C-alpha positions as CSV (number, residue, x, y, z in Angstrom):
1,M,-71.4,-31.8,-25.3
2,A,-74.4,-32.9,-27.5
3,G,-73.9,-32.7,-31.2
4,I,-70.0,-32.8,-31.1
5,A,-68.7,-35.4,-33.5
6,T,-65.2,-35.7,-32.0
7,N,-63.6,-34.7,-28.8
8,P,-61.3,-31.6,-28.9
9,R,-57.7,-32.5,-29.6
10,A,-55.0,-31.5,-27.2
11,G,-54.7,-27.7,-27.1
12,E,-57.9,-27.1,-29.1
13,S,-61.1,-25.5,-27.9
14,H,-64.5,-26.5,-29.4
15,A,-64.3,-23.3,-31.5
16,D,-61.1,-24.6,-33.2
17,I,-62.8,-27.8,-34.4
18,P,-63.9,-27.6,-38.1
19,K,-67.6,-27.1,-38.4
20,H,-68.1,-30.2,-40.5
21,L,-66.9,-32.3,-37.5
22,T,-69.7,-31.0,-35.3
23,E,-72.6,-32.3,-37.3
24,P,-75.2,-34.4,-35.5
25,R,-74.6,-38.1,-35.6
26,V,-77.7,-38.7,-37.6
27,I,-76.5,-36.4,-40.4
28,R,-73.2,-38.2,-40.6
29,W,-74.9,-41.6,-40.8
30,I,-77.3,-40.4,-43.5
31,L,-74.3,-39.1,-45.6
32,I,-72.3,-42.3,-45.0
33,G,-75.3,-44.5,-45.9
34,A,-76.0,-42.5,-49.1
35,A,-72.4,-42.8,-50.1
36,L,-72.4,-46.6,-49.5
37,L,-75.7,-47.1,-51.3
38,F,-74.4,-45.2,-54.3
39,V,-71.1,-47.2,-54.4
40,G,-73.1,-50.4,-53.9
41,L,-75.4,-49.7,-56.9
42,I,-72.8,-48.2,-59.2
43,V,-69.7,-50.3,-58.4
44,V,-70.4,-53.4,-56.2
45,L,-73.6,-54.6,-57.9
46,P,-72.2,-54.6,-61.4
47,L,-69.1,-56.5,-60.2
48,I,-71.3,-59.1,-58.6
49,T,-73.3,-59.4,-61.8
50,V,-70.2,-59.9,-63.9
51,L,-68.9,-62.7,-61.6
52,S,-72.3,-64.4,-61.4
53,Q,-72.8,-64.3,-65.2
54,A,-69.2,-65.5,-65.7
55,F,-69.7,-68.6,-63.6
56,S,-73.3,-69.2,-64.7
57,K,-72.3,-72.2,-66.8
58,G,-69.8,-73.6,-64.3
59,W,-66.1,-73.7,-63.9
60,E,-65.4,-75.7,-67.0
61,A,-67.1,-73.2,-69.3
62,Y,-65.4,-70.3,-67.5
63,L,-61.9,-71.8,-67.9
64,T,-62.7,-72.8,-71.5
65,A,-63.6,-69.2,-72.3
66,L,-60.4,-67.9,-70.8
67,K,-58.2,-70.5,-72.5
68,E,-59.7,-69.9,-75.9
69,P,-57.0,-68.9,-78.4
70,D,-58.7,-65.6,-79.3
71,A,-59.0,-64.7,-75.6
72,L,-55.4,-65.4,-75.0
73,A,-54.3,-63.4,-78.0
74,A,-56.5,-60.5,-76.8
75,L,-54.9,-60.7,-73.3
76,R,-51.4,-60.7,-74.8
77,L,-52.1,-57.7,-77.0
78,T,-53.7,-55.8,-74.1
79,L,-50.6,-56.4,-71.9
80,L,-48.2,-55.7,-74.8
81,T,-49.9,-52.4,-75.5
82,A,-49.8,-51.4,-71.8
83,V,-46.1,-52.4,-71.6
84,I,-45.2,-50.1,-74.5
85,A,-47.5,-47.2,-73.8
86,V,-47.0,-46.7,-70.1
87,P,-43.2,-46.4,-70.1
88,L,-43.3,-44.0,-73.1
89,N,-46.0,-41.9,-71.6
90,S,-44.1,-41.9,-68.3
91,L,-41.0,-40.5,-70.0
92,F,-43.1,-37.9,-71.7
93,G,-45.0,-37.0,-68.5
94,L,-41.8,-36.7,-66.5
95,A,-40.1,-34.5,-69.1
96,A,-43.2,-32.3,-69.5
97,A,-43.7,-31.9,-65.7
98,W,-40.0,-31.1,-65.3
99,A,-40.1,-28.4,-68.0
100,I,-43.4,-26.9,-66.8
101,T,-42.6,-26.7,-63.1
102,K,-38.8,-26.0,-63.2
103,F,-38.5,-23.5,-66.1
104,Q,-40.1,-20.4,-67.6
105,F,-40.3,-20.4,-71.4
106,R,-42.5,-19.2,-74.2
107,G,-45.4,-21.6,-75.0
108,K,-45.6,-23.0,-71.5
109,N,-49.4,-22.4,-71.4
110,V,-49.7,-24.0,-74.8
111,L,-47.9,-27.1,-73.7
112,V,-50.2,-27.4,-70.6
113,T,-53.2,-27.1,-72.9
114,L,-51.9,-29.7,-75.3
115,I,-51.4,-32.1,-72.4
116,D,-55.1,-31.8,-71.5
117,L,-56.2,-32.3,-75.1
118,P,-57.0,-36.0,-74.9
119,F,-59.4,-35.2,-72.0
120,A,-61.4,-32.9,-74.3
121,V,-61.3,-35.0,-77.5
122,S,-63.5,-38.1,-77.8
123,P,-61.4,-41.3,-78.1
124,V,-63.3,-42.2,-81.2
125,I,-62.3,-38.9,-82.8
126,S,-58.6,-39.6,-81.9
127,G,-58.8,-43.0,-83.5
128,L,-60.3,-41.4,-86.7
129,I,-57.4,-38.9,-86.7
130,Y,-54.9,-41.8,-86.9
131,V,-56.9,-43.4,-89.7
132,L,-56.8,-40.1,-91.6
133,L,-53.0,-40.0,-91.1
134,F,-52.0,-43.6,-91.6
135,G,-54.9,-45.3,-93.3
136,A,-54.8,-46.5,-96.9
137,Q,-56.4,-43.3,-98.1
138,G,-54.8,-41.1,-95.5
139,L,-52.1,-38.5,-95.6
140,L,-49.2,-40.9,-95.2
141,G,-51.1,-44.1,-96.3
142,P,-49.6,-44.4,-99.9
143,W,-46.0,-44.0,-98.6
144,L,-46.6,-46.6,-95.9
145,Q,-48.1,-49.0,-98.3
146,E,-45.2,-48.5,-100.7
147,H,-42.7,-49.4,-97.9
148,N,-44.9,-52.2,-96.6
149,I,-45.4,-50.6,-93.2
150,H,-48.6,-51.4,-91.4
151,I,-49.9,-49.1,-88.7
152,I,-53.7,-49.0,-89.0
153,F,-55.4,-52.4,-88.4
154,A,-52.1,-53.5,-86.8
155,T,-50.4,-53.4,-83.4
156,P,-48.6,-50.1,-84.0
157,G,-51.9,-48.3,-84.6
158,I,-53.4,-49.7,-81.4
159,V,-50.3,-48.6,-79.4
160,L,-50.4,-45.1,-80.9
161,A,-54.1,-44.7,-80.2
162,T,-53.6,-45.9,-76.6
163,M,-50.7,-43.6,-76.1
164,F,-52.8,-40.6,-77.2
165,V,-55.6,-41.2,-74.8
166,T,-53.3,-42.0,-71.9
167,F,-50.4,-39.6,-72.1
168,P,-51.9,-36.9,-69.9
169,F,-52.1,-39.1,-66.8
170,V,-48.5,-39.1,-65.7
171,A,-47.9,-35.4,-66.5
172,R,-51.1,-34.3,-64.8
173,E,-50.2,-36.3,-61.6
174,L,-46.6,-34.9,-61.5
175,I,-47.2,-31.2,-62.3
176,P,-49.1,-30.3,-59.1
177,F,-46.8,-32.6,-57.1
178,M,-43.7,-30.9,-58.4
179,E,-45.1,-27.4,-58.1
180,A,-45.9,-28.0,-54.4
181,Q,-42.3,-29.1,-53.8
182,G,-40.8,-26.0,-55.5
183,V,-37.2,-25.8,-56.7
184,E,-35.4,-25.2,-53.3
185,D,-34.0,-28.8,-53.1
186,E,-32.6,-28.6,-56.7
187,E,-31.1,-25.1,-56.1
188,A,-29.4,-26.4,-52.9
189,A,-27.9,-29.3,-54.8
190,V,-26.6,-27.0,-57.5
191,S,-25.1,-24.7,-55.0
192,L,-23.2,-27.7,-53.6
193,G,-21.8,-28.5,-57.0
194,A,-24.2,-31.1,-58.4
195,R,-25.3,-30.7,-62.0
196,G,-27.8,-32.0,-64.6
197,W,-28.4,-35.7,-64.4
198,R,-27.0,-36.0,-60.8
199,V,-29.5,-33.4,-59.5
200,F,-32.4,-35.3,-61.2
201,R,-31.2,-38.7,-60.0
202,K,-30.3,-37.8,-56.4
203,V,-32.8,-35.0,-55.6
204,T,-35.8,-34.7,-58.0
205,L,-36.6,-38.4,-58.6
206,P,-36.6,-39.5,-55.0
207,N,-39.0,-36.6,-54.2
208,I,-41.4,-37.5,-56.9
209,K,-41.2,-41.3,-57.1
210,W,-44.5,-42.0,-55.5
211,G,-46.3,-39.4,-57.6
212,L,-44.6,-40.9,-60.7
213,L,-45.7,-44.5,-59.8
214,Y,-49.2,-43.3,-59.0
215,G,-49.5,-41.6,-62.5
216,M,-48.2,-44.8,-64.1
217,I,-50.8,-46.9,-62.3
218,L,-53.6,-44.6,-63.6
219,C,-52.1,-44.6,-67.1
220,N,-51.9,-48.4,-67.0
221,A,-55.5,-48.8,-65.9
222,R,-56.7,-46.6,-68.8
223,A,-54.5,-48.3,-71.3
224,M,-55.9,-51.8,-70.5
225,G,-59.5,-50.6,-70.5
226,E,-59.4,-48.3,-73.6
227,F,-62.1,-49.1,-76.1
228,G,-63.1,-46.2,-78.3
229,A,-59.8,-45.2,-80.0
230,V,-58.6,-48.8,-80.2
231,S,-61.9,-49.9,-81.8
232,V,-61.4,-47.5,-84.7
233,V,-57.9,-48.4,-85.5
234,S,-57.9,-52.2,-84.8
235,G,-60.1,-53.5,-87.6
236,H,-61.5,-56.2,-85.1
237,I,-59.3,-58.9,-86.5
238,R,-59.7,-62.0,-84.3
239,G,-56.6,-63.3,-82.7
240,E,-54.5,-60.3,-84.1
241,T,-55.9,-56.8,-83.3
242,N,-58.5,-57.4,-80.7
243,T,-57.7,-56.3,-77.1
244,L,-59.7,-57.6,-74.2
245,P,-62.4,-54.9,-74.3
246,L,-62.9,-55.5,-78.1
247,H,-63.0,-59.3,-77.6
248,I,-65.6,-58.9,-74.9
249,E,-67.8,-56.8,-77.3
250,I,-67.5,-59.4,-80.0
251,L,-68.5,-62.3,-77.7
252,Y,-71.4,-60.3,-76.3
253,N,-72.7,-59.4,-79.8
254,E,-72.5,-63.1,-80.7
255,Y,-74.7,-63.9,-77.7
256,Q,-71.9,-65.8,-76.0
257,F,-72.8,-64.1,-72.7
258,A,-71.1,-66.5,-70.3
259,A,-67.8,-66.3,-72.3
260,A,-68.1,-62.5,-72.6
261,F,-68.5,-62.1,-68.8
262,A,-65.8,-64.6,-68.2
263,V,-63.3,-62.5,-70.2
264,A,-64.8,-59.4,-68.5
265,S,-64.0,-60.9,-65.1
266,L,-60.3,-61.2,-66.2
267,L,-60.3,-57.6,-67.1
268,M,-62.0,-56.8,-63.8
269,L,-59.3,-58.8,-62.0
270,L,-56.6,-56.6,-63.6
271,A,-58.6,-53.5,-62.5
272,V,-58.8,-54.8,-58.9
273,V,-55.0,-55.4,-58.8
274,T,-54.5,-51.9,-60.2
275,L,-56.8,-50.5,-57.5
276,I,-54.9,-52.3,-54.7
277,V,-51.6,-50.9,-56.0
278,K,-53.2,-47.5,-56.3
279,S,-54.4,-47.6,-52.7
280,V,-51.0,-48.6,-51.4
281,L,-49.3,-45.7,-53.3
282,E,-51.9,-43.3,-52.0
283,S,-51.1,-44.3,-48.5
284,R,-47.4,-43.9,-49.1
285,M,-48.0,-40.5,-50.7
286,S,-50.1,-39.4,-47.8
287,G,-47.5,-40.5,-45.3
288,K,-44.8,-38.6,-47.2
289,R,-46.9,-35.4,-47.2
290,Y,-47.5,-35.7,-43.4
291,S,-43.9,-36.4,-42.7
292,A,-42.9,-33.4,-44.8
């Protein structure tokens, strides 16, 4: 029949087919073409530009930019920040999602609102908040200086700022995931004599593992690419408090364009790896939903 996008599935009449599947082929191709054009202009073209500029002076210049001590220090700091922030935010997200979806308590809506706070606050503002708290003239600054504790313009401040802007990701991924599953499995385990940690380890965690890993991947991607909050608290000290995004900015501002794009390609590679892992987890999660 003309205008039908797909053949009826077994046991279905044409009336049962969703209306969006009966659009004319030309409409479908226009929509697909528009989507591909948008992705090409917004995503693919910038990636090609980064790679072409990174190798504009040849392989030797590219490798030299990556092996430069400040670049290696920025890479180490970026990875260190992610290694610290992601597990801590995962623990928080897991605990918050468990509390919100499994229990009723006063302040539940307040907790949900606070989890969303970093989405509403500019990263630069969050960085300034830490400066006001831990800076030399801040609320806790004099006490920290007296005890020789360095937070602002040091690694701890970068980790704290990164944790603030990334802590909603795991919780926000797990909350709807756990709400959809309900509490029936846990109640059944309790009725059979399981308690506390055993219920979590044997029942809850296996059910949410793919959602947890997916949230951790999103958290890690944001942690490695965070710029605004980290820029405020880092002090831009070369070889010490510059992450990869900050190091790229410095190189670009100094007109070292090839080196800047070379380091950017490294950050892009980390993003591509993250995207591949994310896609794998999405397929696993989809398969789990269908099997359920």
